C-alpha positions in Angstrom: 109.8 127.3 102.6 109.2 130.1 105.4 105.3 130.5 104.0 104.5 127.4 104.0 105.5 127.1 107.6 103.6 129.9 108.8 100.6 128.6 106.7 101.5 125.4 108.9 101.6 127.4 112.2 98.2 129.5 111.3 96.0 125.9 110.4 97.6 123.9 113.3 96.1 126.6 115.2 92.6 125.8 113.7 93.4 121.8 114.1 93.7 122.6 118.0 90.4 125.0 117.9 88.7 122.5 116.5 89.1 119.3 118.4 88.8 121.5 121.2 85.1 122.3 120.2 84.2 118.5 121.1 84.0 116.8 124.6 87.3 115.7 125.8 87.2 112.2 126.0 88.6 112.3 129.6 85.2 113.6 130.6 83.8 111.0 128.6 82.0 107.1 130.1 85.4 104.9 129.7 84.6 104.1 126.3 82.1 106.1 123.5 82.9 104.0 120.6 80.8 106.9 118.6 82.5 110.1 120.4 85.7 108.6 119.7 85.5 107.9 116.3 84.1 111.3 115.5 87.0 112.9 117.8 89.6 111.1 115.7 87.9 111.6 112.3 87.7 115.8 113.3 91.4 115.5 114.3 92.2 113.3 110.8 90.6 116.0 108.3 91.9 119.3 110.5 95.3 117.4 109.7 94.6 117.1 106.0 94.0 120.4 105.7 96.9 121.7 106.9 98.5 119.1 104.9 96.7 120.6 101.8 97.2 124.2 102.2 101.0 123.3 102.9 101.3 121.9 99.8 100.0 124.9 98.0 102.4 127.5 99.8 104.6 125.1 97.6 103.1 125.9 94.4 100.4 122.9 94.7 96.9 123.7 93.5 94.8 124.9 96.9 92.1 122.5 97.9 88.2 123.0 97.2 86.2 124.4 100.2 84.9 122.1 102.5 81.7 122.0 103.3 80.3 119.6 106.2 83.0 118.1 107.6 85.2 115.8 105.7 82.8 116.7 102.7 85.3 118.4 99.8 82.6 120.4 97.6 84.6 120.4 94.4 82.0 122.0 92.3 82.9 125.5 93.8 86.0 127.2 92.5 88.0 128.7 94.9 87.9 132.6 94.0 90.9 134.6 94.1 89.9 136.3 97.4 89.8 133.0 98.8 93.5 131.9 97.8 94.8 135.7 98.8 93.4 135.0 102.2 94.9 132.0 102.6 98.4 132.9 101.5 97.9 135.1 104.6 98.1 138.4 102.5 97.0 142.0 103.3 94.7 143.0 100.9 90.9 144.8 100.3 88.0 144.0 98.6 85.9 147.0 97.4 82.4 146.8 96.3 80.9 148.0 93.1 78.6 147.6 90.6 79.2 145.3 87.5 81.8 146.6 85.2 84.0 144.9 82.3 87.0 147.5 81.6 89.9 149.2 83.6 87.8 152.4 83.0 84.4 151.4 84.5 86.8 150.2 87.7 88.5 153.6 88.1 85.1 155.4 87.9 83.6 153.2 90.1 86.6 153.2 92.8 87.9 156.8 92.5 91.4 156.1 91.2 93.9 156.1 88.3 93.5 153.7 85.6 97.7 153.7 85.9 96.9 152.8 89.5 95.2 149.1 88.3 96.6 146.0 87.1 94.1 144.7 83.9 94.3 140.5 83.4 93.7 139.1 80.2 92.9 135.9 79.7 93.3 133.4 77.0 93.3 129.8 76.2 96.1 127.8 75.0 95.5 124.8 72.5 96.3 122.4 75.3 93.2 123.9 77.3 95.7 125.3 79.4 94.6 128.9 81.1 96.9 132.1 80.2 96.3 135.1 82.4 98.2 138.5 81.4 98.6 140.9 83.9 99.4 144.8 82.8 99.1 148.0 84.1 95.5 149.1 83.4 96.6 152.2 81.0 98.9 149.9 78.6 98.1 147.6 76.0 99.2 144.4 75.5 101.9 143.1 73.1 100.3 139.8 72.0 104.0 139.0 70.3 105.2 139.1 73.5 103.3 137.4 75.3 103.1 134.7 73.4 107.2 134.2 73.4 106.5 134.7 76.8 104.5 132.2 77.1 106.3 129.7 74.7 103.7 129.8 72.1 103.0 131.0 68.8 100.8 134.3 68.6 98.4 132.3 66.4 97.9 130.1 70.0 95.8 132.5 71.9 92.4 132.6 72.0 90.1 135.0 74.3 89.0 132.4 77.4 85.4 132.3 77.1 83.1 132.7 80.2 82.3 128.8 80.9 86.4 128.6 81.0 86.8 131.2 83.1 84.4 129.8 85.5 86.1 126.7 86.3 89.2 129.0 87.5 86.4 130.7 89.9 86.4 133.9 88.2 83.9 135.5 85.3 84.5 138.1 82.4 85.0 141.7 83.8 86.6 140.2 87.5 89.9 138.2 85.9 92.5 138.1 88.4 96.1 136.8 88.7 95.5 135.2 91.4 93.4 131.6 91.0 93.7 128.0 91.8 94.3 127.0 88.6 97.9 125.3 89.3 98.3 124.8 85.9 97.3 128.1 84.7 100.6 129.9 82.8 100.7 133.7 84.3 102.6 136.6 82.9 103.2 139.4 84.5 104.3 143.0 83.1 108.1 143.9 84.4 106.7 146.9 85.4 103.8 145.8 87.3 106.1 145.2 90.7 106.6 149.2 90.7 103.0 150.2 90.5 103.2 150.4 94.3 99.3 150.0 95.7 96.4 149.1 92.8 93.5 147.5 92.4 93.0 144.6 90.4 90.0 141.7 89.4 89.0 140.0 92.2 87.1 137.4 90.1 83.8 138.4 90.1 82.7 141.6 88.0 81.3 143.4 91.3 84.7 143.8 93.1 88.0 144.8 93.1 91.2 144.0 95.2 93.2 146.9 96.5 96.5 145.0 96.9 100.6 146.2 96.9 101.7 145.2 93.3 104.5 143.1 95.0 102.6 140.9 97.3 100.2 140.6 94.2 103.4 139.4 92.1 104.3 137.0 95.2 101.2 135.4 95.6 101.9 133.8 92.4 105.3 132.4 92.5 105.4 130.2 89.9 104.5 133.8 87.4 106.7 134.6 84.5 107.7 138.3 84.0 108.6 139.9 80.6 107.7 142.5 78.7 104.2 142.1 77.4 103.1 145.8 77.7 103.2 148.9 75.5 101.6 152.2 75.4 100.0 153.7 72.1 103.5 155.5 71.1 105.3 152.4 71.6 105.9 150.6 68.9 103.8 147.4 67.4 104.7 143.8 68.9 
């Protein structure tokens, strides 16, 4: 609730600034119907933006980016960095050549594999996106993930590029943070203890640097389970 109020405060300031760009009605002739209607429309749309972001802070889906005022650009999904920015989360975005596996990210950024969070994407039989986030040097225990998500192991199908695109992501840049409110996100229980980490940004040519605890906090509906194992661990 406090996060929602903080977002409301930030966006209220945006509303004030946006309205201030229009000439004050008190400085206009007694009544200018066109300008009056435009001024009221700006206020109305700005309030809608505030309300939508507050709803997202409560766990709902982040609205699609707006192009011209009053026009919702629903064809362009919100990217993970945009979600984090809307939530007021502190992070850095690092650009690098296109990569598809964590080892390549480490080579591009000069960070150890143990300080990365890789996210594997699956699709459920109901076409819901399932995102599994675990340390970059660990392997996924598919059975454990299926149990954490309330599925059978046979229900786990890799998400293709088209399905990822609908969530604002592409192969090689999958992130546990997205604007897809129907996505099921499962973090390995060790992720919160990793400290400063790098993870996907939604694109293959950039990565997000963020505190692990903030990454988890950005997905309040996420589940936590022991879904990762090292090569020496017993099979899932």
